[in-house]
N, C-alpha and C positions, 0 to 999 in steps of 0.2 A: 639275906638282908643287903640292901644297897644304899649308898649315900647319894643324895641329890642336892645340888644348889637350888636356891629359890628360883632362879631363872629356868633351870631345867624342869622344875615342877610347874612353873607357869606355862611352859611349852606343852604340857599335857592338856591344857584347857582350851576347849572350844567355847568361846565367850558368846552367850546366847541371848538373843531377843527374837522370839518367834511369835510375839503377840500380834493378833490381827489388827490391833489398834496402834501399832508402832508407827510413829511419824518419821519424817525425814530428820527432824532434830534428834529423835531417839536413836536413829542410825548414826548420826554424827557423834553423839555421846558414846555409843557402843564402840565405834571404830577408834575414837580417841582413847577410850579406856584400854582397848586391846593393844594399841601402840604403847601406851604408858606402862602397862604391865607385861608387855611382850608375850601376850597369849598367842597360841598357835593359829587360831582361826576365829572369825566371827561366824556364828551359825544364824542364818537369816532365812526368811521366806524368799523364794526364788525371784520374786518381782523386785527385790532390793539389790540384786546382784550388780547392776550397772552403777548405782549410787555408791555402794560400798567399795566397788572396784576403784572408783575415782578417789574416794576418801582414803583408801589404803595404798594408793599408788606409791611406788618407790619404797615400800616397806616389805618385810618378810612375813607379814600377817596374811594368812590365806582367807579367801572368801568362800564360805561354805553354803551352797544353796540347797534348801530342802525341796525335794521333788515328790509330787503326789502326796502332799503333806496335809494333815496328819493321818489320813485314813488308808492311803495306798490303793484306793478303789477306783483306779483309772486303767485304761488299756495299756498294753506294752507300747503301742505306737504313740500314745499320748505321753507316757513317761519318757520315751526316747526323745520326742520333740521338745519336751520341757527341759530335759537335760541339755540338748543341743542349744536351746535358746539361752539357758543360764550360762553355759560356757562362752557363747558368743558375746554375752554381756559382762564377762569378766570373772565368772566363778572359777575357782581353782580347786574346789572340792565339791563333791556331790553326795548328799545323804538322801537316799530314796527309800520309800516304804514298800515292802512286799505286798502283794495282793493276798490279804488274809483269807478271803473267801476261797481262793485256790489252795491255800494251806489246809483249810478245813476239809476241802474236797480231796485232799491228798493228790493233787494234780502236780506232781513233782516235775514232770516234763515241762509244763507251762512255766513254773517258777524258775527252772534252770534257763529256759529260753529268755525270760524276762531279765534275769541276772546277767546272762551272757551279752545281751544286746546293750544294756546300760553300761556295763563294765567295759565293753568294747569301745563305745563312744568315749568314755573317760580315758582309756588307755591311748587311743589315737590322738587325743588332745593333751596328753601328759597331765591329766587331772586325777586327783585322788578320789577313789570310789568307796562309799560306805553303804552297806545294806542294813536297813532297819527292820528287825524282826517284829517288834512290838510284843514283847514276851508276856505282857499282862493277859493277852488273849490266847496264849498257846500252851499246850501240854509239853512236857519235857521231850516226848518222842517227836513232836513236831519241830521243836527247836533243834534237836539232834539231826533230823532229816535236812533242815535248812543248812546246818553246819556242813553236812556232807556235800551238799550242792556247792556251797562256798569253797570247800576244800578243792573241788574240781575246777570251778570257774576262776577262783583267786581274785576277788575284789581285794582292795587294800585293807578294809575293815569290815567286820560285822558289828552290829550295834544293838544294844538291848531294847531301846525304847525311844519314843518320840517326846515323852514328857507330857503328852496329852491324854494318855490312857489312865485307867483307874489306879495303876501303880507304875513305878519306874524301875530303875536298875536294882537288882539284888546281888549280894555277894555270891549266892548260889548260882545264879544265872551266868555271871561272869566266869566263874570256875567251869561250869558246864560247857559254855561256848568255847572257852580256850582249850579245854581238854579234847573237844570233838572237831575243832576246825584245823588243828595242827599248827606248825610253826610258821607257815607261809602267809597266814592271814591274821591280822591283829584284831583286838576286841576294843570297842568303844562302849563305855558305860555312860548312860544318860538317864535323866529323870529322877528327881528327888535328892540329888547330891548337893547338900547345902552347907556342909561344915567340913572342917579340915580332917577330922577323924574318919568320916565316911570316905572322903577323897583318898586318904592314905590307904584305907582298907581295900578300896576298889583297885588301886594300883597293886597292892600286895596279892590280890586275887588274880591278877593277870591283865587288867585293863591298861592299855597303852595310850588311850585318849579318854578325856572326861568332858562330857557336855554338861554345862551348868550356867545358870544365870547368877550364881553366887561366887564367881571366880575371885572377885576383889576381896570380900571378907575371908575367903579361904586362904588366899595368899597372905593377907595381913596377919591372920592367925598363925600361919606357918612361920612367918618372919619372927614372931615372938617365941616360937618353940625352937628355932634353929640354934644349933651349937656350932660356933665357928662358921656361921653362914650356911650350914648344911643340915638336912633332915635325913634320918635313916629310916627306911621303910622295909 
């Protein structure tokens, strides 16, 4: 058990708007909310990187660009180019989706090369890297195989889901990923996390970042629960 301040818990949150219909005004709202609540990052479609970078200038809120989103079905070269473009336009974190076809083919060498190339671009630019597994489509053995690759390549995070699949993060998946990736790589839970209780349980299971579009109601709920300004998880 560990005690957290409300601000520390807010810093777990990647404040998310990945809707294809999101407008520039929606991005302004998202960024202002992230500043007001001191969330760790705004999670956005890659094309919004430059706008959000300007809106969040001189803050410590990161700009997280989604790459090959939400399907992951683009070439390594395309993903690398998209990553480079996002970073050029101000992204400070990258969340990319693995090629699920290659997972199903058990083409682990391809998936390691994909991860190595994208993580390398991020590391050279001092940008945080996250690898989205999209667990709704995967068997446990496939998740474990990806964890083993990540344990070697060492992205900053592995991530459960995009939020666009039939299901999102589960407690079981967070535990499985953390157990198999080791201490050097963190786990991000995303998809379907909409209330304070689920948020807390994801952290208890080992998640060190939470992707959600419900960050504000979660934090407001936690404020009501806090004892002496702290929450114990």
